[in-house]
N, C-alpha and C positions, 0 to 999 in steps of 0.2 A: 685439733691436732694437725700440725703444721710439717711439711715433708721438704726435702730441700735434694736438691740432684747437683751432683758434681761430674763435670763432664757433658758438652752438648752435641755427644756427636749422634752416629746413627743411632744406638741403643737411647743415649739420653734422651733425644729427641722424642724417639719412639713411647716412651715413656711418658712424658709429655702430653704427650699427645692421646693415651689411652687413659690419663689419668682424666682428662677432661672429658673424653669421649665417653666413657663408661661412668662418669662419676658416682652417680646416683645407685647403681650396681655396686662400685665398690663401696661406697661409704658403707652401706646395708650390711655387703657382706665382711666388712672390716669390724662390726659393732659399734663404730662409733659417729656421733654426731655430725663430723663432720671430717674431710681429711684434704685438708689444700694443699696445694704446692705453691711455695713461699719465696726460696728462691733457685735460681740455676746459677752456677758457678762454672765459669769458662773465661779463659785469657785473651777469646775471639768477640767478635762485638758481629750481632746481626741484625742490622738495620732492616725493619721490616717485620720482624718476625713477630709473629702474635704473642710472642712471652718475651719480647725485647725488654718490657719495664722489671721482668723477675732475673735478668742476669745482674750478675756481680762477677770481680774479679778478687775479689778480699776472702779469702778462706775463712778467717776469724768471724765474720758476721754471721757465718752458719754455727761454727762453735762456740759460741759465745752468746747463742741465742737460744733460751729456755723454751721457747713456744715451738721451737723443732725437735720433735719427737724421735721422728725416721729420716734416716739421709741413704741417698739411692748413690754408690759409686759406678760409674759408667766411663772415669779415663780412661781405662786401660792402663797396662805396664808396673813397673813395681814402684818407682818413684817419681812424682811427689804421693801417689794414690798409698802408699802403706800407712805414712806419715799422719794423712789426713786421717784415715778410717780408724788408726788408732787412737788419737785426737779428740773423733766422736766418739768414740767406745768409751772413753774415758770421761768423757764430759755427758755420760747417761744416757747417747741416743743410740738408738737401732741401727745398725748398718746394711743394706743389701747391695749385693755386688754382681756384678757380671764378668769380674776380671778374674780368669782361669789362674793367671799367672799369680798373680794376689794370692791367691786361695792356696795353691801347690807349693807355692814358697812359704809363705808365715799365715797359712791356717789355722795351723795346731796354737800359734801365740795370741791369733785375734779371736781364736774362741775362748782361751784360757781368759782374755781379757775382757772379754764379753760377759762371760761367766762370773768373775769378777766383781764387776760393775751391775752385775744383773739386769742386762740388755741381749739380746738376741744379733748375732750377726749370720745371715742367712745369703746363699750365694746358687739357688737352683739354676740359673740364668748361666752358672761358668761352667757348665758342661751341658753337649745337645741343645743350647740354644733354647726355644720353644717346648723341647723333649722332655717331659716329667721325667724324672730318673732319681736325683738327689731324694725327692721327699719319698718315691716307691721306696727305695732299697731301706731308706730309714726308721719306714712306719709301715708300708703295706708288705713287704717281704721280712719284715722285723722276726717271726718265728722260725727264716730257714736258716740255716749254716750254708753263707755263700761258700762258693769251693772256688768257682773262677769266673772272672768278668772279660769280656772282650767286645770289640768294636769298632765301626767306622765312624773315626771320632773327627774328622775333618769332612768338611765338604770340597773345599778347594782340591785337595789333591785327591776325592773322590770323582770329581768332575774332570779332573784332567784324566783319571786313569778311564774312565767310562768312553773320554772321547778317543784315546788310545783304543780301546776294545772292539767301540762299536764303528765308528770313523776311519779309524787307519791312520789317526795323527800320529807325529813324533811327540813325544817330549816337548819338545820347544813349541811345539805348533798349537798344542793343546795349554801351554800355559798362556801362550801370547793370548788367545781366546779367554783363558779365565781371564784373564787381565783386563783384557777388552769391554769383558761382562761385569766387569765388576765385583769378580769375584774372587780374587786375587792382587796383592798389595803391590806396587812397583818393585819392593821386596820383600821376594814369595818366601825368603828361607824360613821363618817360622813355622809355614805351611808346608812346604816341599819336603824341608830337611825333617819332620816329624817334629818339632820343638810343642808346637801347640797340641797335637796328640797328646806328647807325653804329660803337659800340665793335666789335660783331663783326666788320664788314665789314672796319673798320683791321687787326684781327688776319689776318683771312685776307690779303688785301693785302700786308701783307709778311711774311709765311709765303710766299704764292704768289711777290710778287715782288723780294723780297730783301733792303727798304729800311723803317724803321719809317713808318709812317703815323699822324699826329696826328689825332685828332678832331675838332681848331678847324679844320683843313684842309680839311673834308669839308664839300660842300653837302648839309643836309639837311632834309626836308621830313618832315610828318607826314601824317596821314589826317583830323584835325578838320576840314578843310573839303569833303571829301568826301557827297556828296549821292546822296539814291536817286535823285535823274534821272541823275548819272552811272552809278550801277549800271544803270538801263535804256538809255543810249546804247552804254555796253560790250555788254550783252547784243546789241543790235541790230548792233553792230558783228563781232561774232562772239567774243565774249573774257569777260571778269573783269577785277575792279580787284584788286591786290596790293600790297602795300609792298613792294619790291624793294630790297634794297642793293643794288650792283655795282660791281665795279673793272675795269679793262682797263690794259690794257700797251699805250702808244702809242709809236709810231715813234721817237719823238725819245731812248726811254728813263723820260720820266716817264710818272704814271699819272693816268688817271680815274678819279676815285671817287666816288658819290652814293648816297643815300639819298630815294627819293621813290615817291609811288603810280604805278603804274602800269599801260596797259592789257596783258593778257597775251591771248595766243589761246588760244582752247579745246583745241587739239591740240597744247599745251604742256604739257609734264609738269607744270609748276609751275601751271596751273592749276587743274587736280585736286586740291591740297595745302588742306585745309581747316581750320578750326576750330584749336585748337591746336599743329596741328603744323608742323614745320619742312622745308624742303628746300633742300638748297644745289646748285648747277650748278657744275661743273668745266670750263672748254673749255681741253683740253691737244691739243698737236699731233699728238701718237699715239694717242693714247685716243678724242678726240673729246669730246663731252657725255658725261658722266658725273654721274648726280644722287645724292644722299645724303639719305635721308627719316627721319624719325620725331621723335617726341617733342622738341622743344625746351627743354623744362623738366620741371621736379616733380623730386618729393622723392627717389626713388630712381633714377631714368633719371640723373638730375644726378650721384649720388651713386656710380653703379656706374663712369661716365667718373672719377671723381674716385680713386678706388677701385684704377682701371686704374692709373694715374699713378703712386699708393702704390706699386703692385707692380714697375711698370717705375724707381722711383728706388730701391728693393730690387734689386733686379738689376743697378745700375750703382749701387750703393755703390763710393766712394772711385774712382771713373772717369766724366769727363762725358761724356754725351752728346753729338755734332754737333749741335747745334740752335740757331737763330736768325738773326740778321738785322743789318742795318749800317743806322745810324740814317739819318732822311730827312732829305735838306737843305730849306732852307725855298719851295724852288720846284719841290719833287718832286713836287707834286701839282697839275696843270693845273686851272687855273681851271674851274666848271664852265659860262660861257659861253663857253668854246671848244667844247664839247660837241655835237653834231649828231644829232638824231633828229626823225623826226613825231611829232606832237601831236595830241592833243583837245581842243577849244575848244568850250567851249558859253557861250552868250551872251544876252541880250535887248537888243532894239531895237523901235523903232516904227516902222520900218520896215524891216521882214527883207527886204526886196526888194534893198533898198541896200543894206542891210549885208553879205547874199552877196555882192552884186555888188563891194566895197569887199572883201569878204576872199578873192578871187577875185585883184584887183588887188595885194591886200598879199602874199599865198602863192602864187600861180599856181595848180594844182589842185589842189582840195580835194574831199573825198568827203562828202555832207551824210549825217547820221543823220536816223533817226527813233527815237519811241518815243509807244507810246499816253498818252494823254491828255496832253499836253506844252500849258501854258498859251500865249496868246495872245503873240507878240512873240518865243517863246524857240526856237533853233537850236544845234544843233551839228553840227561837220563834222572831220573828219581833214585833216591838211596832208602834203604831200611832206618831205623830212629837211629841215631849218632849223637853224641854229645858236642857241645859247639866245641868244646877245648879239642875233642878228637879232631872235630871237622878241618880247623884249622891247622893240626899237626898235620894231618895226612894231606890237606890242599897246598901246605908250603913243601911236601916232599913226592908233591908231584913234577918230576923235571918233564921234560919237552913239550908242555902243553900250557897254553894261555886261556887260564880262568876269564869266563867276559862277565859271567852271571851266576851269584848263588841267592835264592830266594827260599824261605822256609816256608813247610807246609803245614796246615791248620788240619784241624778235625772238628771245628764248627760247623 
């Protein structure tokens, strides 16, 4: 049996390395006589690379080769990955991917095509890198009615926030360090603006609740506006700031899904997740809270998850795994304005006493926070639970005050 890899970047090269390094173990686990790498598709050339003889630039060689039964997609992005994966599935080849954008946007369609052609479309590595999460949710926790899932799903933003919390770096300083260390791209928008975490929570929500969640229906807020003042106030409150992606099942059958910075209490298991590590909390009716923790990215951790799916595909050759979800309706994801929760607010006013009195009138009972070195006119507080719609309306009517930061508070 032959395998092809599309995309010879960090993850793709890791897959090739792992397939060779652990060849005998992988073949034994796959229940096949052999599992050979035949092609590596990439537009670039790699002179002197040990797999140079397998490199091709023509996709049709893969899709037209009947000996290739499993295709690994590690190209990233939506196009041409979507077109290539679709063609492979229709050609009767199982596909394994680490591409979270592809699964988040086109997952339902590709799972349907895989079912139609009696092949498999697997994507364990699309969320959490090497952290097992897709398979545990679909198999190990299958007896649970999952109410909620939340977590730290992006290592770059977690590294930046960790440096702000522990080393007192500004956002810009921490981002520059992340880029120097190779954790952040030259254009870090996908990470720091929350889009990467959004795609991942969409996949997890679809898996947990049974219907596709499209990224453009999810309220997404990144960490660019987080200041060291907010980090200090979070510390005085008794916690830290993390970028949290979360999805919750509502009583009316819809789901609430959001990505945003949030205050997390120090006793939470998510509070101690630092640097590039990820953690995913699953809340089930039978098991309670379960947390999956580990490196959310990286060459070999992600390659490990990809190759595990390759083995699974080899074991299920010519038989479809029962795996997937329904399509999501237009109103399936509730507007974030319906969400309710406590929030932290930092503001500046000429007359702080009057501003605090007005805050009490607007929000009811509030809890004032303090920090060392706060400039004159700055104050911060937390509120009782309030809906996002009410919050927006109250802030708009708060005259004479400059609201510098609004951060949600979690109960994880």
